[in-house]
C-alpha positions in Angstrom: -33.1 22.0 -82.1 -33.1 18.2 -82.3 -35.0 16.4 -79.5 -32.9 13.3 -80.0 -29.6 14.7 -78.7 -28.3 13.7 -75.3 -26.4 16.1 -73.0 -24.7 14.3 -70.1 -23.3 16.1 -67.1 -20.7 14.6 -64.8 -21.4 16.1 -61.4 -24.7 17.2 -59.8 -23.8 20.0 -57.4 -24.3 23.8 -57.9 -22.7 23.9 -61.4 -24.2 20.7 -62.8 -27.7 21.3 -61.5 -27.9 24.9 -62.5 -26.5 24.0 -65.9 -29.2 21.4 -66.5 -32.1 23.8 -65.7 -30.5 26.6 -67.7 -30.0 24.3 -70.7 -33.7 23.4 -70.6 -34.6 27.0 -70.3 -32.4 27.9 -73.3 -34.5 25.5 -75.5 -32.6 22.2 -75.4 -35.2 19.5 -76.3 -33.2 16.4 -75.9 -32.3 14.3 -72.9 -30.4 15.8 -70.0 -28.7 13.3 -67.6 -26.8 14.2 -64.4 -24.4 11.6 -62.9 -23.0 11.9 -59.4 -21.3 9.6 -56.9 -23.2 11.2 -54.1 -26.5 9.4 -53.7 -28.3 12.4 -52.0 -30.6 14.7 -54.0 -28.4 17.7 -54.9 -28.0 20.1 -52.1 -26.4 23.5 -51.1 -22.8 23.0 -50.2 -21.8 26.3 -48.5 -24.0 25.8 -45.4 -22.3 22.5 -44.6 -19.6 24.1 -42.5 -21.9 26.8 -41.2 -25.6 26.6 -40.3 -26.1 23.0 -41.5 -23.5 21.7 -39.1 -24.3 24.2 -36.3 -28.1 23.8 -36.3 -28.1 20.1 -37.2 -30.6 20.9 -40.0 -32.1 18.3 -42.3 -30.5 17.9 -45.7 -34.0 18.0 -47.2 -34.2 21.7 -46.2 -31.0 22.3 -48.2 -31.9 20.8 -51.6 -30.9 22.9 -54.5 -34.2 22.1 -56.3 -37.3 20.2 -55.2 -37.2 16.7 -56.5 -40.4 17.4 -58.5 -38.6 20.1 -60.5 -36.3 17.5 -62.1 -39.3 15.5 -63.2 -41.1 18.6 -64.5 -38.1 19.6 -66.6 -37.4 16.1 -67.7 -34.0 16.1 -66.2 -32.7 12.7 -65.2 -30.7 12.2 -61.9 -28.4 9.2 -61.9 -27.2 9.5 -58.3 -24.8 7.2 -56.4 -23.3 6.3 -59.8 -19.8 7.4 -60.8 -18.2 7.6 -64.2 -15.2 5.2 -64.6 -14.0 6.5 -67.9 -14.9 8.5 -71.0 -14.7 7.0 -74.5 -14.2 10.3 -76.4 -14.1 8.8 -79.9 -17.4 7.0 -79.5 -19.0 9.5 -77.2 -19.7 7.0 -74.5 -19.4 7.1 -70.7 -18.4 3.8 -69.0 -20.0 3.8 -65.6 -18.6 2.3 -62.4 -21.3 -0.4 -62.4 -20.2 -1.6 -65.8 -23.0 0.0 -67.8 -22.6 2.7 -70.4 -24.2 5.9 -71.5 -23.8 7.6 -74.9 -23.8 11.4 -75.3 -23.8 14.2 -77.9 -22.6 16.9 -75.6 -20.6 16.3 -72.4 -20.2 18.7 -69.5 -17.6 18.3 -66.7 -19.0 19.7 -63.4 -16.8 17.4 -61.4 -15.8 19.9 -58.7 -13.1 19.0 -56.2 -12.5 16.8 -53.2 -10.9 17.5 -49.9 -7.1 17.2 -49.9 -5.7 14.9 -47.1 -2.0 15.6 -46.5 0.3 12.6 -46.0 0.7 13.1 -42.3 2.3 10.2 -40.4 -0.5 8.2 -38.6 -3.4 10.0 -40.3 -4.9 6.9 -41.8 -4.9 5.1 -38.4 -6.2 8.1 -36.4 -9.5 7.9 -34.6 -12.4 10.1 -35.6 -10.6 12.1 -38.3 -12.8 13.9 -40.9 -12.8 16.2 -43.8 -15.8 18.4 -44.5 -16.9 18.4 -48.2 -20.3 16.8 -48.4 -23.4 16.0 -46.3 -22.1 12.5 -45.4 -19.0 14.1 -43.9 -21.3 16.3 -41.7 -23.3 13.3 -40.6 -20.2 11.5 -39.6 -18.9 14.6 -37.7 -22.2 15.0 -35.9 -22.3 11.3 -34.9 -18.7 11.3 -33.6 -19.3 14.6 -31.8 -22.3 13.4 -29.9 -20.5 10.2 -28.9 -17.4 12.1 -27.7 -17.0 12.5 -24.0 -14.6 15.5 -23.8 -15.6 17.0 -27.2 -12.0 18.1 -27.7 -11.5 18.9 -31.3 -8.4 19.9 -33.3 -9.0 21.6 -36.7 -6.0 21.4 -39.0 -6.0 24.4 -41.3 -6.9 28.0 -40.7 -8.6 28.8 -44.0 -12.2 29.7 -44.4 -13.5 26.1 -44.1 -11.4 25.4 -41.0 -12.5 28.6 -39.3 -16.2 28.2 -40.2 -16.1 24.6 -38.9 -14.4 25.7 -35.7 -17.1 28.4 -35.2 -19.9 26.0 -35.8 -18.5 23.3 -33.5 -17.8 25.9 -30.8 -21.4 26.9 -30.9 -22.3 23.2 -30.3 -20.2 23.2 -27.2 -16.9 21.8 -28.4 -13.4 22.6 -27.0 -11.7 23.7 -30.3 -8.1 24.3 -31.3 -7.1 25.5 -34.8 -3.6 24.6 -36.0 -2.4 26.7 -39.0 1.0 26.1 -40.5 1.4 29.7 -41.8 2.3 32.7 -39.7 -1.4 33.8 -39.7 -4.8 32.4 -40.5 -6.2 33.1 -44.0 -2.6 34.0 -45.0 -3.0 33.0 -48.6 -6.3 34.9 -49.2 -6.3 38.1 -47.3 -4.4 40.9 -45.5 -2.8 40.7 -42.1 -5.6 43.1 -40.9 -8.4 40.7 -41.6 -6.3 37.7 -40.4 -5.9 39.5 -37.0 -9.6 40.4 -36.9 -10.6 36.7 -37.3 -8.0 35.5 -34.9 -9.3 37.8 -32.2 -12.9 36.9 -33.1 -12.2 33.2 -32.5 -10.2 33.9 -29.4 -13.0 36.0 -28.0 -15.2 32.9 -28.4 -12.7 30.7 -26.6 -11.3 29.0 -29.7 -7.5 28.5 -29.5 -5.7 29.7 -32.6 -2.2 28.4 -33.0 -0.1 29.6 -36.0 3.3 28.3 -37.3 2.1 24.8 -36.5 3.0 22.3 -39.1 1.4 19.0 -38.2 3.9 16.1 -38.6 2.2 13.2 -37.0 -1.0 12.0 -35.4 -0.5 9.4 -32.7 -3.5 7.3 -31.6 -3.8 5.3 -28.4 -7.0 4.0 -26.7 -9.1 6.0 -29.2 -7.4 9.2 -28.2 -5.5 11.3 -30.8 -2.4 13.3 -30.1 -1.6 15.8 -32.8 2.2 16.4 -33.0 3.6 19.6 -34.6 7.1 20.3 -36.1 8.0 22.5 -33.1 7.4 19.6 -30.7 4.1 20.9 -29.4 1.2 18.3 -29.0 -2.5 18.6 -28.8 -5.0 16.0 -27.5 -8.1 15.5 -29.6 -11.2 13.2 -29.5 -11.8 14.4 -33.1 -9.6 15.9 -35.8 -11.1 17.9 -38.7 -8.7 18.4 -41.7 -9.4 21.5 -43.7 -6.2 22.3 -45.6 -7.5 22.7 -49.1 -8.8 20.7 -52.1 -7.8 18.6 -55.0 -9.5 19.3 -58.3 -11.3 16.4 -59.9 -9.6 16.5 -63.3 -8.6 12.8 -63.7 -11.4 11.9 -66.2 -10.7 15.0 -68.3 -7.0 14.4 -68.3 -7.4 10.8 -69.4 -9.1 11.9 -72.7 -6.5 14.6 -73.4 -8.3 17.8 -72.4 -6.0 20.7 -71.5 -5.4 20.7 -67.7 -3.9 23.8 -66.0 -4.9 24.2 -62.4 -8.2 22.7 -63.5 -9.9 21.9 -66.8 -9.0 24.8 -69.1 -11.9 26.4 -70.9 -12.4 29.5 -73.0 -14.8 32.4 -72.3 -17.7 30.2 -73.5 -16.9 27.4 -71.0 -15.8 25.1 -73.9 -12.7 22.9 -73.3 -10.0 22.1 -75.8 -12.3 19.5 -77.3 -15.3 20.4 -79.5 -18.6 19.4 -77.8 -17.1 19.1 -74.3 -17.5 21.8 -71.6 -16.4 22.3 -68.1 -18.0 24.5 -65.4 -17.7 25.3 -61.7 -14.8 24.5 -59.3 -13.1 22.2 -61.8 -12.8 24.8 -64.5 -9.8 27.0 -65.2 -11.3 29.9 -67.1 -10.3 33.2 -68.6 -11.8 36.1 -66.6 -12.2 39.1 -68.9 -12.6 41.5 -66.0 -9.1 40.8 -64.7 -7.5 39.6 -68.0 -6.2 36.4 -66.5 -7.0 32.7 -66.1 -8.4 31.7 -62.7 -10.1 28.8 -61.0 -12.7 29.8 -58.6 -14.4 27.9 -55.8 -17.7 29.7 -55.4 -21.4 29.3 -55.9 -21.5 32.5 -58.0 -19.0 31.1 -60.5 -20.7 27.8 -60.7 -24.1 29.3 -61.4 -22.9 32.0 -63.8 -20.6 29.7 -65.8 -23.4 27.1 -66.0 -25.7 29.7 -67.7 -22.9 30.7 -70.1 -22.3 27.0 -71.1 -26.0 26.3 -71.6 -26.5 29.4 -73.8 -23.5 28.5 -76.0 -24.6 24.8 -76.4 -27.9 26.1 -77.6 -26.1 28.3 -80.2 -26.6 31.6 -78.4 -23.1 33.1 -78.2 -22.4 34.3 -74.7 -19.2 35.3 -73.0 -18.5 34.8 -69.3 -17.5 38.1 -67.7 -18.9 38.0 -64.2 -17.3 39.6 -61.2 -16.5 36.9 -58.6 -18.0 37.1 -55.1 -17.8 34.9 -52.0 -18.9 34.9 -48.4 -18.1 33.5 -45.0 -20.2 33.3 -41.8 -18.5 33.0 -38.4 -20.3 33.7 -35.2 -22.0 37.1 -35.6 -19.8 38.1 -38.5 -20.7 38.0 -42.2 -17.7 38.5 -44.5 -18.6 39.4 -48.1 -15.9 39.4 -50.7 -16.2 40.9 -54.2 -13.5 40.8 -56.9 -10.1 39.2 -57.0 -7.3 40.7 -54.9 -4.4 38.9 -56.5 -1.8 41.4 -57.7 -2.8 44.2 -55.3 -0.1 46.6 -54.2 -1.9 48.8 -51.8 -5.0 48.7 -49.5 -7.3 51.1 -47.7 -9.1 50.1 -44.5 -12.4 51.9 -44.0 -13.5 51.3 -40.4 -17.0 52.2 -39.3 -17.3 50.1 -36.1 -15.3 47.4 -34.4 -17.1 44.7 -36.3 -18.1 46.8 -39.3 -15.4 47.7 -41.8 -14.1 47.1 -45.3 -10.7 46.5 -46.9 -10.3 47.9 -50.4 -7.6 46.3 -52.6 -5.9 48.4 -55.3 -3.3 47.9 -58.0 -2.1 51.4 -58.4 -5.4 53.3 -58.7 -7.5 50.4 -60.0 -9.9 48.8 -57.5 -9.5 45.0 -57.6 -11.5 43.7 -54.7 -13.2 44.5 -51.4 -13.6 42.5 -48.2 -16.7 43.8 -46.4 -17.3 42.7 -42.8 -20.9 43.2 -41.6 -21.1 45.9 -44.2 -23.5 45.1 -47.1 -23.4 48.7 -48.3 -19.7 48.6 -48.9 -20.1 45.3 -50.7 -22.8 46.8 -53.0 -20.8 49.9 -53.8 -17.6 48.0 -54.4 -19.3 45.7 -56.9 -20.5 48.7 -58.8 -17.1 50.4 -58.8 -15.2 47.3 -59.8 -17.6 46.7 -62.7 -17.4 50.2 -64.0 -13.6 50.6 -63.3 -14.3 53.7 -61.2 -11.4 55.6 -59.8 -11.7 56.1 -56.1 -10.5 59.0 -53.9 -8.6 57.0 -51.3 -8.4 60.0 -48.9 -12.2 60.1 -48.9 -12.6 56.4 -48.8 -10.7 56.0 -45.5 -13.0 58.5 -43.8 -16.2 56.7 -42.7 -18.0 60.0 -42.3 -17.9 60.5 -46.1 -20.7 58.6 -47.9 -19.6 55.9 -50.3 -21.5 57.7 -53.0 -19.1 60.6 -52.7 -15.7 58.8 -52.9 -15.5 58.8 -56.7 -12.8 60.9 -58.4 -14.5 63.4 -60.7 
């Protein structure tokens, strides 16, 4: 393989970094350059709303790779430098500082950014934050320590909102979560799990308020008042907004790549344009396990897709067919999720203890996904059964006295 070719990656988080090292491992001999607006050495993102925030850990302890690893593998990090536009015809990136960088292969690992809803007064609010990167956490910590009452409102009852609420509560905050749907986690799980996490937070003295659409944030004397559509109000020294993300597809869209809930790619991670790939949170890919296109926000997807792209660029045909998995840590609870539950029409709850159970999602008799709460064994067996398309005896599954090895239909 030519050692004069240049592979440029836009984005240096989980997908971009793992891709760069995988590409070198697959035999790429040319230059590898990673561009990212974040000027911090690439770091793990999932702990930001969990242990990193809660324990006030150093970002150096959360680096994805030691800085020496990039030097050893001859991978160039161009940090604190964004890409302004892509000149597809001439294969050149125009950077935000006015300089340019040519490429032979281009990889989009642009990820996503926090979505900030157009709430009246949100731009004038005091101490309002999203939580997407290490700088966000640093700002939250600083405001928290400067706060007198430490009264915090979290807008959004999804995983990021709930994880952030749990971490801030452990630091001693007075936390209220406002969710506009009728239950927390409404878009991603069953009412059973929503109720479990609601009770978990309430037991830890976090106020969970549902059916609360925020319409305005009033600020007076550095104090915020969050106003909801039902007329209720909540005082807050700080407001954390965790209502979702916006995929970073602008650069890809400008050069005519197919965009569909992300940058559309095939099973090799290639976009609609030859020599251009997309991986991680920004990619909308075909999942062969579920026979549908999906866009996933997970470390697993970022890492596995990065490996597939690297192999194909090095002319080693590889198809992406991984089973998605995710996790969430809140207080003393670890939730592990395997598979995709979209399209399920029936569920089975296997309860072993109050804080140890699993929810199994089926479409007819096909097992689609499992949510395992403090139950690594259920997670492991579920992964195996989903991968092998095993048919489960649901009457045996619901009975925690029957071992998971014995729930298979003969």
